[in-house]
C-alpha positions as CSV (number, residue, x, y, z in Angstrom):
1,M,-65.7,-89.3,24.5
2,K,-65.4,-87.9,21.0
3,K,-65.3,-84.4,22.3
4,A,-62.3,-85.3,24.5
5,L,-60.5,-87.0,21.7
6,A,-61.0,-83.9,19.4
7,L,-59.7,-81.6,22.2
8,C,-56.6,-83.7,22.7
9,A,-55.9,-83.7,18.9
10,L,-56.1,-79.8,18.9
11,L,-53.7,-79.5,21.8
12,F,-51.2,-81.8,20.1
13,A,-51.3,-79.9,16.8
14,S,-50.6,-76.5,18.6
15,V,-47.7,-78.0,20.6
16,N,-46.2,-79.4,17.4
17,A,-46.5,-76.0,15.6
18,K,-44.7,-74.2,18.5
19,A,-41.9,-76.8,18.4
20,Q,-41.4,-76.0,14.7
21,E,-41.2,-72.2,15.2
22,I,-38.4,-72.4,17.9
23,P,-35.7,-73.8,15.5
24,T,-36.7,-71.3,12.8
25,S,-36.1,-68.3,15.1
26,A,-32.9,-69.8,16.4
27,S,-31.6,-70.3,12.9
28,A,-32.4,-66.6,12.1
29,G,-30.5,-65.4,15.1
30,E,-27.5,-67.5,14.1
31,K,-27.6,-66.1,10.6
32,S,-27.6,-62.5,11.9
33,A,-24.6,-63.2,14.1
34,A,-22.8,-64.8,11.2
35,N,-23.3,-61.7,9.0
36,S,-22.0,-59.4,11.8
37,E,-19.0,-61.6,12.2
38,A,-18.3,-61.5,8.5
39,R,-18.5,-57.7,8.4
40,I,-16.1,-57.5,11.3
41,Q,-13.7,-59.8,9.6
42,T,-13.9,-57.7,6.4
43,L,-13.1,-54.5,8.3
44,E,-10.2,-56.2,10.1
45,Q,-8.8,-57.3,6.7
46,Q,-9.1,-53.8,5.3
47,V,-7.3,-52.3,8.4
48,S,-4.6,-55.0,8.0
49,M,-4.2,-54.1,4.3
50,L,-3.8,-50.4,5.1
51,A,-1.3,-51.1,7.8
52,E,0.8,-53.2,5.4
53,Q,0.7,-50.4,2.8
54,V,1.9,-47.9,5.4
55,A,4.7,-50.2,6.5
56,L,5.7,-50.7,2.9
57,L,5.8,-46.9,2.3
58,R,7.9,-46.4,5.5
59,G,10.3,-49.1,4.4
60,Q,10.8,-47.5,1.0
61,L,11.2,-44.0,2.4
62,K,13.8,-45.3,4.9
63,V,15.7,-46.9,2.0
64,L,15.7,-43.5,0.1
65,A,16.8,-41.7,3.2
66,D,19.7,-44.0,3.7
67,T,20.9,-43.4,0.1
68,K,20.6,-39.6,0.3
69,S,23.0,-37.0,1.7
70,P,22.4,-35.6,5.2
71,S,20.7,-32.5,3.9
72,E,18.4,-34.5,1.7
73,E,17.8,-37.0,4.5
74,S,16.1,-34.3,6.6
75,G,13.7,-33.6,3.8
76,A,12.9,-37.4,3.3
77,R,12.4,-37.7,7.1
78,L,9.9,-34.8,6.9
79,V,7.9,-36.6,4.2
80,L,8.0,-39.8,6.3
81,T,6.6,-38.1,9.4
82,S,3.8,-36.4,7.4
83,A,2.9,-39.7,5.9
84,S,2.8,-41.5,9.2
85,A,0.9,-38.8,11.2
86,P,-2.6,-39.3,9.7
87,V,-2.5,-43.1,10.3
88,S,-1.5,-42.7,14.0
89,A,-4.1,-40.0,14.5
90,E,-7.0,-41.7,12.9
91,S,-6.3,-45.4,13.6
92,S,-7.4,-47.3,16.7
93,S,-5.0,-49.1,19.0
94,S,-5.6,-52.4,17.3
95,S,-4.7,-50.9,13.9
96,I,-1.5,-49.3,15.3
97,A,-0.5,-52.7,16.6
98,S,-1.2,-54.2,13.1
99,A,0.9,-51.5,11.5
100,T,3.9,-52.2,13.8
101,S,3.7,-55.9,13.2
102,A,3.4,-55.6,9.4
103,P,6.4,-56.7,7.4
104,A,8.8,-54.1,5.8
105,A,9.1,-53.4,2.1
106,P,10.1,-56.6,0.1
107,T,13.2,-55.0,-1.4
108,A,16.7,-56.3,-1.3
109,A,18.1,-53.0,0.1
110,A,15.4,-52.7,2.9
111,P,16.8,-53.2,6.4
112,A,15.3,-55.6,8.9
113,A,12.1,-54.4,10.6
114,P,12.9,-52.9,14.1
115,A,11.4,-54.3,17.3
116,P,7.8,-53.2,18.0
117,Q,8.9,-51.1,21.0
118,A,11.5,-49.2,19.0
119,Q,9.1,-48.7,16.1
120,A,6.4,-47.4,18.4
121,L,8.9,-44.9,19.9
122,Q,10.0,-43.8,16.4
123,S,6.3,-43.3,15.5
124,T,5.8,-41.1,18.5
125,Q,8.8,-39.0,17.7
126,S,7.7,-38.7,14.1
127,Q,4.3,-37.4,15.2
128,T,5.9,-34.7,17.3
129,F,8.4,-33.6,14.7
130,G,5.8,-33.7,11.9
131,G,3.4,-31.5,13.9
132,A,6.1,-28.9,14.5
133,S,7.1,-28.8,10.9
134,G,3.5,-28.6,9.8
135,N,2.9,-25.6,12.0
136,A,6.1,-24.0,10.6
137,R,4.8,-24.4,7.1
138,L,1.5,-22.8,8.0
139,L,3.4,-19.8,9.4
140,N,5.5,-19.3,6.4
141,P,4.2,-16.7,3.9
142,D,3.7,-17.2,0.1
143,I,6.8,-15.9,-1.6
144,S,7.1,-15.3,-5.3
145,L,9.4,-13.6,-7.8
146,I,8.4,-12.2,-11.2
147,G,10.9,-11.2,-13.8
148,D,10.0,-8.7,-16.5
149,F,12.6,-8.4,-19.3
150,I,11.8,-5.8,-22.1
151,G,13.5,-4.9,-25.3
152,A,12.8,-2.2,-28.0
153,V,13.9,-1.5,-31.5
154,G,12.8,1.3,-33.9
155,H,12.5,5.1,-33.7
156,N,11.2,7.2,-30.9
157,D,13.0,10.5,-30.1
158,V,10.3,11.9,-27.8
159,A,10.2,9.1,-25.2
160,P,13.0,6.7,-26.0
161,S,13.5,3.5,-24.0
162,P,16.6,1.3,-23.6
163,S,17.2,-1.4,-26.2
164,L,17.4,-4.1,-23.6
165,Q,16.6,-4.0,-19.9
166,L,15.5,-6.1,-17.0
167,H,12.6,-3.7,-16.5
168,E,11.5,-5.0,-13.1
169,S,11.8,-8.0,-10.8
170,E,8.9,-8.0,-8.3
171,L,9.2,-9.9,-5.1
172,G,5.9,-10.8,-3.5
173,V,5.4,-11.8,0.1
174,Q,1.8,-12.6,1.1
175,A,0.3,-14.3,4.2
176,I,-2.8,-14.5,6.4
177,I,-1.7,-12.9,9.7
178,D,-4.7,-14.2,11.8
179,P,-8.4,-14.7,11.3
180,Y,-8.9,-11.0,11.1
181,A,-6.2,-9.7,8.8
182,R,-3.8,-10.5,5.9
183,A,-0.7,-8.8,4.6
184,D,0.6,-8.2,1.1
185,V,4.0,-6.8,0.3
186,F,5.4,-6.3,-3.2
187,I,9.0,-5.0,-3.6
188,S,10.2,-3.9,-7.0
189,F,13.9,-4.3,-8.1
190,G,14.7,-2.3,-11.1
191,E,17.8,-0.9,-12.9
192,T,17.3,2.4,-11.1
193,G,17.0,1.0,-7.6
194,V,14.7,-0.8,-5.1
195,N,11.1,0.4,-4.4
196,V,8.3,-0.9,-2.2
197,E,5.6,-0.9,-4.8
198,E,2.9,-2.0,-2.3
199,G,2.9,-3.0,1.3
200,Y,-0.3,-3.1,3.3
201,V,-2.4,-5.0,5.8
202,T,-6.1,-5.7,5.1
203,F,-8.6,-6.0,8.0
204,T,-11.4,-8.3,6.8
205,S,-13.6,-8.6,9.9
206,L,-14.7,-5.1,10.6
207,P,-18.3,-4.3,11.6
208,A,-20.9,-3.1,9.0
209,G,-19.1,-5.0,6.3
210,L,-16.2,-2.6,6.0
211,L,-12.8,-3.6,4.5
212,L,-9.8,-1.5,5.7
213,K,-6.4,-1.4,4.2
214,V,-3.4,0.4,5.8
215,G,0.0,0.9,4.2
216,K,1.3,1.8,0.8
217,M,-0.9,0.8,-2.1
218,R,-2.0,1.7,-5.5
219,A,-5.0,4.0,-5.5
220,V,-8.3,2.6,-6.8
221,F,-8.5,5.2,-9.6
222,G,-9.9,3.5,-12.7
223,K,-8.6,0.1,-13.8
224,I,-5.0,0.4,-15.2
225,N,-3.7,2.3,-12.1
226,T,-4.4,-0.7,-9.9
227,I,-2.6,-3.2,-12.1
228,H,1.1,-4.1,-11.7
229,N,3.3,-4.0,-14.8
230,H,3.6,-7.7,-15.2
231,A,-0.2,-8.1,-15.1
232,L,-1.0,-5.7,-17.9
233,P,-2.2,-7.1,-21.3
234,Y,0.4,-5.0,-23.1
235,I,4.1,-4.0,-22.6
236,D,3.7,-0.3,-22.0
237,R,1.0,1.8,-20.4
238,P,-1.5,3.9,-22.3
239,L,-0.6,7.5,-23.2
240,A,-3.5,8.8,-21.0
241,T,-2.0,7.3,-17.9
242,N,1.5,8.5,-18.8
243,N,0.3,12.1,-19.4
244,L,-2.4,12.5,-16.8
245,V,-2.2,9.9,-14.0
246,G,1.5,9.5,-13.2
247,G,2.7,7.0,-15.8
248,E,4.1,3.7,-14.6
249,D,4.0,4.4,-10.9
250,G,0.7,6.2,-11.1
251,I,-1.1,7.2,-7.9
252,D,0.8,5.0,-5.4
253,D,1.2,6.3,-1.9
254,A,1.0,5.6,1.8
255,G,-2.4,5.9,3.4
256,F,-5.7,4.3,4.3
257,S,-8.4,2.7,2.2
258,L,-11.9,1.9,3.3
259,S,-14.4,0.1,1.1
260,R,-17.9,-1.4,1.5
261,I,-20.3,-3.3,-0.6
262,L,-23.5,-1.2,-1.0
263,P,-27.1,-2.3,-1.5
264,A,-27.9,-2.5,-5.2
265,P,-30.7,-3.6,-7.6
266,K,-31.0,-7.3,-8.2
267,G,-28.1,-8.7,-10.2
268,W,-25.7,-5.8,-9.5
269,F,-22.6,-5.7,-7.3
270,V,-21.8,-2.2,-6.1
271,E,-18.7,-1.3,-4.1
272,A,-17.6,2.1,-2.8
273,T,-14.0,2.9,-1.9
274,A,-12.6,6.0,-0.1
275,Q,-8.9,6.5,0.3
276,V,-6.7,9.1,2.1
277,F,-3.0,9.3,1.2
278,R,0.0,11.3,2.3
279,G,-0.1,13.3,-0.9
280,D,3.1,12.2,-2.8
281,S,2.4,10.3,-6.0
282,S,4.9,10.5,-8.9
283,D,4.4,13.9,-10.6
284,V,0.6,13.9,-10.0
285,F,0.5,15.0,-6.4
286,T,3.2,16.6,-4.1
287,A,2.8,17.3,-0.4
288,S,4.8,20.4,0.4
289,E,3.4,20.4,4.0
290,R,2.1,17.7,6.3
291,Q,-1.5,18.7,5.9
292,D,-1.3,18.4,2.0
293,A,-3.0,15.0,1.9
294,S,-4.7,13.6,-1.2
295,V,-8.0,11.8,-1.4
296,V,-9.3,9.3,-3.9
297,G,-12.9,8.0,-4.3
298,H,-14.1,5.1,-6.5
299,L,-17.6,3.7,-7.2
300,R,-17.7,0.3,-9.0
301,G,-20.7,-1.5,-10.4
302,Y,-20.5,-5.1,-11.7
303,K,-23.2,-7.3,-13.4
304,D,-23.3,-10.7,-15.0
305,I,-25.2,-10.3,-18.3
306,T,-25.1,-14.0,-19.1
307,E,-23.2,-17.0,-17.6
308,S,-20.3,-16.1,-19.9
309,T,-20.5,-12.3,-20.2
310,N,-20.2,-9.6,-17.5
311,L,-20.0,-5.8,-17.4
312,D,-17.8,-3.8,-15.1
313,L,-18.4,0.0,-14.7
314,G,-16.6,2.6,-12.6
315,V,-16.3,6.3,-11.8
316,S,-13.3,7.8,-10.0
317,Y,-12.2,11.1,-8.4
318,A,-8.8,12.2,-7.0
319,R,-7.7,15.5,-5.5
320,G,-4.4,16.7,-4.2
321,H,-1.7,19.4,-4.2
322,N,0.8,19.6,-7.1
323,D,4.5,20.4,-7.3
324,L,3.9,24.2,-7.4
325,G,2.9,24.3,-3.7
326,S,0.1,23.9,-1.3
327,A,-2.0,26.6,-3.0
328,F,-2.2,24.7,-6.3
329,I,-4.6,21.8,-6.6
330,T,-4.9,19.0,-9.2
331,S,-8.2,17.3,-9.6
332,L,-8.7,14.1,-11.6
333,Y,-11.9,12.6,-12.9
334,G,-12.2,9.2,-14.4
335,A,-14.7,6.7,-15.9
336,D,-14.0,3.1,-17.0
337,A,-15.9,0.3,-18.6
338,T,-14.9,-3.3,-19.1
339,L,-16.8,-6.0,-21.0
340,R,-15.7,-9.6,-20.6
341,W,-16.7,-12.7,-22.5
342,K,-15.3,-16.0,-21.1
343,P,-17.3,-19.2,-21.7
344,L,-17.3,-21.3,-18.6
345,R,-16.6,-24.6,-20.4
346,R,-13.9,-23.2,-22.7
347,A,-12.4,-20.4,-20.6
348,I,-8.8,-21.4,-21.1
349,Y,-9.3,-21.6,-24.9
350,K,-11.6,-18.7,-25.8
351,S,-12.1,-15.3,-24.2
352,F,-12.5,-11.6,-25.1
353,I,-12.0,-8.5,-23.1
354,F,-12.8,-4.9,-24.2
355,R,-11.8,-2.0,-21.9
356,T,-12.0,1.7,-22.2
357,E,-11.1,4.6,-19.8
358,M,-11.5,8.3,-19.9
359,F,-9.6,10.8,-17.8
360,Y,-10.1,14.5,-17.2
361,S,-7.4,16.6,-15.5
362,L,-7.9,20.0,-13.9
363,R,-4.5,21.4,-12.8
364,D,-3.8,24.7,-11.2
365,Q,-0.6,26.4,-12.3
366,I,1.0,29.7,-13.1
367,S,0.6,31.2,-16.6
368,P,3.4,32.8,-18.5
369,L,2.0,36.2,-17.2
370,D,2.4,35.1,-13.6
371,L,-1.3,34.6,-13.2
372,S,-3.0,31.6,-11.7
373,Q,-4.7,29.4,-14.3
374,S,-6.3,26.0,-14.6
375,V,-5.2,23.6,-17.4
376,H,-8.0,21.3,-18.6
377,A,-6.7,18.1,-20.3
378,F,-8.6,15.1,-21.6
379,G,-7.3,11.6,-22.3
380,T,-8.7,8.2,-23.3
381,Y,-7.8,4.8,-24.5
382,S,-9.6,1.7,-25.7
383,S,-8.2,-1.8,-25.9
384,A,-9.4,-5.3,-26.9
385,E,-7.9,-8.7,-26.3
386,Y,-9.0,-12.0,-27.8
387,R,-7.7,-15.4,-26.8
388,V,-7.3,-17.5,-30.0
389,N,-6.5,-20.7,-28.1
390,R,-4.9,-21.9,-24.9
391,R,-1.5,-20.5,-25.9
392,W,-2.1,-17.4,-28.1
393,T,-3.8,-14.1,-27.6
394,V,-4.0,-11.1,-29.9
395,G,-5.1,-7.6,-29.2
396,G,-5.0,-3.9,-30.0
397,R,-5.1,-0.5,-28.4
398,F,-6.0,3.1,-29.4
399,D,-4.6,6.1,-27.4
400,R,-5.3,9.8,-27.4
401,S,-4.3,12.2,-24.7
402,A,-3.4,15.8,-24.0
403,H,-0.7,16.7,-21.5
404,A,-1.5,17.8,-18.0
405,R,0.7,20.9,-18.0
406,N,-0.1,21.9,-21.6
407,A,-3.4,20.8,-23.1
408,N,-2.4,22.0,-26.5
409,L,0.0,19.1,-26.7
410,I,-2.0,16.1,-27.9
411,D,-0.5,12.6,-28.4
412,T,-2.1,9.8,-30.5
413,G,-1.0,6.2,-30.6
414,L,-1.9,2.8,-32.0
415,S,-0.7,-0.7,-30.9
416,A,-1.0,-4.3,-32.0
417,I,-0.1,-7.0,-29.5
418,V,0.6,-10.7,-29.8
419,T,1.1,-12.9,-26.7
420,Y,2.3,-16.5,-26.4
421,W,1.9,-18.5,-23.2
422,P,4.3,-21.5,-23.0
423,S,2.7,-22.2,-19.6
424,E,0.9,-20.4,-16.7
425,F,4.3,-19.3,-15.3
426,S,5.8,-17.6,-18.4
427,Q,4.8,-15.6,-21.4
428,I,6.4,-14.0,-24.4
429,R,4.8,-10.8,-25.9
430,G,5.4,-8.7,-28.9
431,Q,3.9,-5.2,-29.5
432,Y,4.1,-2.9,-32.5
433,R,3.6,0.7,-31.3
434,Y,3.0,3.8,-33.4
435,G,2.9,7.2,-31.9
436,H,2.0,10.6,-33.3
437,L,3.7,12.5,-30.4
438,A,3.4,16.3,-29.9
439,T,6.6,18.2,-29.3
440,A,5.0,21.6,-29.7
441,P,1.4,22.8,-30.3
442,T,1.8,22.4,-34.0
443,S,4.8,20.1,-34.2
444,F,4.7,16.3,-34.1
445,D,7.2,13.5,-34.2
446,N,6.2,10.0,-35.4
447,A,7.5,7.0,-33.5
448,N,7.5,3.5,-34.9
449,E,8.7,0.8,-32.4
450,L,8.7,-2.9,-31.9
451,L,8.7,-4.0,-28.3
452,F,9.2,-7.5,-26.9
453,Q,8.8,-8.9,-23.5
454,F,9.7,-12.0,-21.5
455,L,7.9,-12.7,-18.3
456,F,8.5,-15.5,-15.8
457,V,7.0,-16.4,-12.4
458,M,8.5,-18.3,-9.5
459,G,6.5,-19.3,-6.5
460,A,2.9,-18.7,-5.4
461,H,1.9,-15.2,-6.6
462,G,-1.6,-14.1,-5.5
463,A,-4.1,-12.8,-8.0
464,H,-4.3,-9.0,-8.5
465,P,-7.6,-7.1,-8.4
466,F,-10.2,-8.4,-10.9
């Protein structure tokens, strides 16, 4: 009897424990459902708030469009469509319904909210027009205009320049044509006429890592020859480039350029470039016949010494026919070195650049005795530029160069440069230039000049070669 009573007590205790566990599990399920419902309500509130903000912006833009002229109204309508497009593309159908039912902007001038059907139709039309205008903007190239105004005072009887001149206005048009190519065109407007300074297409997806340029371009001969006038750190060009490499225009011709990055030791970037041109480049090369092409080769090596300092080295070669005919050849050899210091954390406040180039010209011509001879001429320059702070830079340059046609004429020059940058889109530069210029093998004329320059940029102008 006692055993039966003990068994009944054990069964009663287990049943009671099971009855207590059932409400506990039920309450846990109810709590989880309550949390999920709370999260859903929070999300719905956030979507509703976003819809109200969009409706508020639409109302404000409509008020602005009503108060503007018809020409300005189209621009405001364009902004309105671009603002509404992301919401309609990313929101669900419930959020769109919330947006259409949201109140208009609480301003006195705001019109009454349109019916949901009309507003939905307007939203559909806005998406269509906005997409079309967005594609049109993608197809438009980057257009820029750079003005270069130069003045000069002082004495220079050997190579005088005008007292005031709009030296150059460069129009740049640049765009990505497709995933495989981009185009760059730079047109120079000067007081002597209009000239296509550069206009070429670059194919960036060739096999074997090749990069091909086709069109008219500046030859990759040294450093200064590749830089446009407005991007120079001084107002004029060094005497060596004027006497040996064609001056302001330099080696600039129509042709092909093929470059490739070569395997190199660790830490070095090495690039080789080969170019073939028609053979007409200022007074350096002249093509008397169709086959009188000119060639240019350049090998560049770049290395980061520290995180703030890098070294850029290069050697160049150019060969072509000169103005005396197809039988007369001019060969140019060049070497360049650039040392840059630009701390990453204070690059806009402090920097230093030192650059030097050497040129050697070998030109065939006729001697006074009607005999063929080769003129060997050497030229060099060295320049340094230091950024004092965000707005001011100071620099200097030393020049020394013989003349390509007469190596006995040797010019020497010194320059001091100060540049002020009101912003990234304008600069004011002053340069004192001294020249000991040869007029005969034993006769010289001293030039003392003060040059000043005003540069301004409008639009998006792409960066030039580094």
